[in-house]
C-alpha positions, 0 to 999 in steps of 0.5 A, spaced: 136 177 891 139 178 883 144 184 881 144 186 875 151 190 872 151 193 866 157 196 862 160 198 855 156 205 855 159 211 851 160 217 846 161 215 839 159 217 832 154 215 827 156 209 824 161 207 830 160 201 834 159 199 842 158 192 846 154 193 852 155 187 857 151 184 863 152 181 869 147 178 873 149 175 880 146 172 886 140 168 887 140 165 879 135 159 879 133 158 872 133 163 867 128 164 862 130 170 857 136 176 858 135 182 854 136 190 853 131 195 853 133 202 852 129 209 854 130 216 851 129 222 854 120 223 855 119 216 851 117 210 854 122 204 855 122 199 848 125 192 847 131 191 844 133 185 843 131 179 848 135 171 848 132 165 852 137 160 855 136 156 849 138 161 845 133 164 841 133 171 840 128 177 838 130 184 836 126 190 835 125 192 828 129 198 828 135 195 830 136 188 826 141 187 822 145 192 826 145 189 833 147 182 836 145 179 842 148 173 845 150 170 852 154 166 856 149 161 860 156 159 864 157 166 866 149 168 867 152 174 862 149 177 857 152 181 851 149 187 846 154 189 840 151 195 837 154 196 830 152 202 825 149 206 830 145 212 829 143 218 833 136 215 834 139 210 838 141 215 844 138 212 850 139 209 857 139 202 856 137 197 861 139 190 862 133 185 864 133 178 867 127 173 867 127 167 872 122 162 874 123 160 882 119 155 885 114 156 879 114 163 879 116 168 875 120 174 877 123 179 873 129 184 874 132 190 872 139 194 871 141 201 873 142 202 866 148 205 861 148 211 857 149 211 850 150 217 846 150 217 838 152 224 835 151 226 828 
């Protein structure tokens, strides 16, 4: 089994910064992608950023230039540096891991960490 533990959420003022961390443990075989998704109240969960084991990144248009995703393959950990935060960024942020085990792709989710940005 795989466990994902997020940390780093909190309350900040608009224009401030936060750094989220997600550490994966358990039956890690071959990670394809790790990333961050978020869900605001009464809204659908949306992609924020992803990174492959090879370091290829992908960002939602709404966070480009403000957020940076990075990872540590040795520690199976992914980070999300969030700068110039806006009230619209308020949401629960979820860590996601996608890996292949014996040619089968599997997907895992963390429990989420709350990010609140005040005006």
